[in-house]
DRENFITI-164503 format. One line per 10 residues: number of its first residue (from 0); their letters; for each residue x, y, z of N, C-alpha, C. Coordinates in nm, 3 decimals. Each point is the difference from the previous one (the first is absolute). Example, Ala and Ser with C-alpha at 12.3 -4.5 7.8 and 13.67 -1.06 7.14 Angstrom:
BEGIN
0 = as = 1.319:-0.569:0.780:-0.089:0.119:0.000:0.090:0.120:0.000  -0.035:0.105:-0.072:0.082:0.119:0.006:-0.077:0.109:0.073
This chain:
BEGIN
0 = mirhcvfftf = 6.111:15.042:-3.073:-0.095:0.098:0.033:-0.130:-0.070:0.012  -0.114:0.056:0.088:-0.112:-0.068:0.012:-0.106:0.100:-0.067  -0.096:-0.072:-0.072:-0.124:0.096:-0.069:-0.122:-0.057:0.058  -0.066:0.097:0.030:-0.136:-0.011:0.066:-0.116:0.061:-0.081  -0.092:-0.082:-0.033:-0.094:0.056:-0.099:-0.146:-0.026:0.059  -0.078:0.086:0.015:-0.146:-0.031:0.048:-0.112:0.071:-0.080  -0.091:-0.079:-0.028:-0.128:0.038:-0.074:-0.105:0.019:0.089  -0.103:0.086:-0.020:-0.123:0.001:0.077:-0.112:0.030:-0.103  -0.130:-0.057:0.045:-0.125:0.060:-0.064:-0.064:0.046:0.119  -0.065:0.125:-0.024:-0.068:0.074:0.100:-0.151:-0.007:-0.004
10 = qeeangktrq = -0.062:0.018:0.111:-0.151:-0.023:0.004:-0.055:0.137:-0.065  -0.126:-0.010:-0.056:-0.057:0.109:-0.073:-0.016:0.123:0.085  -0.028:-0.024:0.136:-0.011:0.105:0.105:0.038:-0.060:0.139  0.072:0.083:0.061:0.052:-0.043:0.125:0.041:0.133:0.091  -0.024:-0.004:0.120:0.039:0.097:0.088:-0.060:0.144:-0.044  -0.134:-0.017:-0.069:-0.074:0.113:-0.043:0.070:0.077:-0.115  0.088:-0.080:-0.086:0.054:0.062:-0.119:-0.001:-0.084:-0.107  0.001:0.032:-0.141:-0.016:-0.071:-0.109:0.139:-0.095:-0.017  -0.007:-0.081:-0.085:0.132:-0.088:-0.023:0.127:0.105:-0.053  -0.039:0.080:-0.088:0.095:0.103:-0.056:0.048:0.085:0.115
20 = enlleaqkli = -0.070:0.045:0.087:0.047:0.085:0.116:0.093:-0.081:0.085  -0.035:-0.120:0.024:0.087:-0.090:0.097:0.131:-0.054:-0.071  -0.023:0.004:-0.130:0.128:-0.053:-0.075:0.093:0.127:-0.006  -0.041:0.116:-0.015:0.083:0.119:-0.008:0.054:0.020:0.149  -0.058:-0.028:0.104:0.047:0.010:0.136:0.108:-0.118:0.031  -0.031:-0.109:-0.055:0.078:-0.108:0.018:0.148:0.028:-0.073  0.000:0.046:-0.105:0.110:0.035:-0.082:0.086:0.112:0.062  -0.068:0.095:0.067:0.053:0.109:0.063:0.082:-0.057:0.116  -0.062:-0.086:0.073:0.050:-0.054:0.136:0.138:-0.096:-0.046  -0.026:-0.076:-0.102:0.104:-0.101:-0.027:0.124:0.091:-0.064
30 = lamegripgm = -0.019:0.077:-0.077:0.116:0.089:-0.049:0.059:0.083:0.109  -0.088:0.035:0.106:0.071:0.065:0.120:0.091:-0.076:0.075  0.005:-0.116:-0.004:0.101:-0.091:0.061:0.143:0.015:-0.055  0.006:0.061:-0.112:0.134:0.002:-0.055:0.108:0.071:0.079  0.113:-0.041:0.019:0.108:0.046:0.083:-0.031:0.009:0.149  -0.114:-0.070:0.040:-0.044:0.020:0.155:0.025:-0.156:0.057  0.031:-0.089:-0.074:0.012:-0.124:0.064:0.142:-0.073:-0.039  0.076:-0.023:0.108:0.153:-0.044:-0.017:-0.007:-0.135:-0.084  0.090:0.002:-0.092:0.009:-0.125:-0.099:-0.070:0.006:-0.133  -0.097:0.098:0.015:-0.078:0.002:-0.135:0.084:0.072:-0.102
40 = lsidcglnft = 0.022:-0.066:-0.114:0.096:0.065:-0.101:-0.083:0.088:-0.078  -0.133:-0.046:-0.048:-0.077:0.077:-0.086:-0.148:-0.058:0.014  -0.101:0.086:-0.033:-0.147:-0.032:0.001:-0.074:0.079:-0.114  -0.078:-0.069:-0.049:-0.079:0.058:-0.112:-0.156:-0.038:0.015  -0.076:0.050:-0.053:-0.157:-0.030:0.025:-0.086:0.060:-0.113  -0.073:-0.082:-0.081:-0.077:0.063:-0.094:-0.140:-0.067:0.003  -0.093:0.090:-0.059:-0.142:-0.030:-0.012:-0.019:-0.067:-0.149  -0.080:-0.098:-0.009:-0.025:-0.070:-0.141:-0.089:0.098:-0.069  0.032:0.010:-0.119:-0.089:0.057:-0.084:-0.067:-0.086:-0.127  0.039:-0.128:-0.004:-0.070:-0.098:-0.073:-0.126:-0.043:0.058
50 = iddaawdial = -0.100:-0.014:-0.103:-0.129:-0.062:0.035:-0.001:-0.128:-0.059  0.006:-0.090:0.112:0.015:-0.151:-0.026:-0.070:-0.074:0.124  -0.057:-0.103:-0.015:-0.043:-0.062:0.127:0.120:-0.082:0.060  0.104:-0.007:-0.043:0.106:-0.066:0.066:0.103:0.102:0.057  -0.022:0.131:-0.012:0.083:0.090:0.038:-0.023:0.047:0.145  0.121:0.031:0.066:0.000:0.048:0.146:-0.016:0.158:0.001  -0.030:0.065:0.106:-0.034:0.139:0.013:0.127:0.077:0.015  0.091:-0.061:0.085:0.117:0.056:0.047:0.137:-0.093:0.012  0.103:0.044:-0.022:0.114:-0.069:0.026:0.099:0.077:0.084  0.089:-0.067:0.077:0.108:0.061:0.062:0.136:-0.090:-0.033
60 = fctfeteedl = 0.107:0.059:-0.029:0.118:-0.075:-0.022:0.104:0.064:0.088  0.065:-0.076:0.092:0.125:0.044:0.093:0.134:-0.098:-0.022  0.110:0.071:0.002:0.116:-0.083:0.010:0.067:0.019:0.121  0.069:-0.105:0.062:0.077:-0.015:0.114:0.130:-0.070:-0.019  0.097:0.039:0.073:0.131:-0.069:-0.016:-0.007:-0.159:0.063  -0.069:-0.012:0.092:-0.009:-0.135:0.066:-0.132:-0.018:0.043  -0.024:-0.144:0.035:-0.124:-0.052:0.067:-0.023:0.075:0.124  0.091:0.023:0.080:0.005:0.061:0.124:-0.073:0.144:-0.033  0.048:0.071:-0.099:-0.051:0.139:-0.018:-0.152:-0.019:-0.035  -0.033:-0.105:-0.075:-0.149:-0.015:-0.046:-0.086:-0.014:0.139
70 = ttyqthpihq = 0.063:-0.094:0.108:-0.065:-0.019:0.112:-0.014:0.139:0.090  0.102:0.056:-0.007:-0.010:0.132:0.069:-0.105:0.094:-0.053  -0.020:-0.002:-0.133:-0.091:0.086:-0.067:-0.138:-0.056:0.045  -0.020:-0.131:-0.011:-0.141:-0.054:0.029:-0.024:0.023:0.146  0.074:0.009:0.093:-0.046:0.025:0.142:0.024:0.157:0.046  0.047:0.096:-0.093:0.020:0.120:0.040:-0.130:0.066:0.006  -0.008:0.099:0.113:-0.112:0.068:0.032:-0.069:0.085:-0.108  0.095:0.055:-0.082:-0.047:0.083:-0.109:-0.087:-0.083:-0.108  0.054:-0.129:-0.037:-0.051:-0.106:-0.090:-0.131:-0.032:0.062  -0.022:-0.024:0.136:-0.087:-0.064:0.078:-0.125:0.097:-0.012
80 = evvkfirqvr = 0.004:0.128:-0.012:-0.093:0.099:-0.009:-0.049:-0.011:-0.136  0.094:-0.012:-0.103:-0.063:-0.019:-0.136:-0.095:-0.142:0.004  0.056:-0.090:0.035:-0.055:-0.139:0.019:-0.149:0.021:0.049  -0.007:0.072:0.110:-0.131:0.022:0.066:-0.095:0.061:-0.076  0.039:0.093:-0.080:-0.085:0.070:-0.082:-0.054:-0.087:-0.117  0.108:-0.073:-0.063:-0.035:-0.079:-0.122:-0.083:-0.109:0.041  -0.006:-0.043:0.115:-0.083:-0.133:0.055:-0.143:0.045:-0.004  -0.019:0.118:0.034:-0.131:0.044:0.003:-0.060:0.030:-0.141  0.058:0.027:-0.084:-0.052:0.043:-0.142:0.025:-0.116:-0.113  0.073:-0.107:0.017:0.040:-0.087:-0.097:-0.104:-0.103:-0.008
90 = dkravvdwr = 0.017:-0.065:-0.104:-0.084:-0.128:-0.035:0.083:-0.117:-0.010  0.111:0.001:-0.097:0.081:-0.115:-0.003:0.139:0.052:-0.004  0.106:-0.089:0.015:0.127:0.025:0.023:0.085:-0.099:-0.053  0.109:0.018:-0.077:0.111:-0.102:-0.034:0.126:0.066:0.013  0.085:-0.087:0.046:0.139:0.040:0.013:0.113:-0.091:-0.058  0.104:0.030:-0.048:0.097:-0.069:-0.032:0.152:0.063:0.035  0.073:-0.077:0.056:0.140:0.041:0.067:0.084:-0.087:-0.085  0.113:0.050:-0.046:0.094:-0.074:-0.082:0.154:0.073:0.026  0.091:-0.104:-0.017:0.136:0.058:-0.010:0.067:0.029:-0.144
């Protein structure tokens, strides 16, 4: 099983919206991918509630059966639409993939 975990911090304002508004929109878009991309076994996404300088704003966690399934997800048009939105509003990104 392949696990894919991504963390983001968002800009204070972007696309005419606040950080919180963009976080909620990103979470909605991420969770809407569930069941729509072949090979994705699960997806979860949460907004951080801890106030800490080292904290990230939002995280997503997906599982896949194979590395090929992860590649399918990464190149899938639905995922690319989410990527397009997040690139406009994010500040930093960190990713970890493991078996």
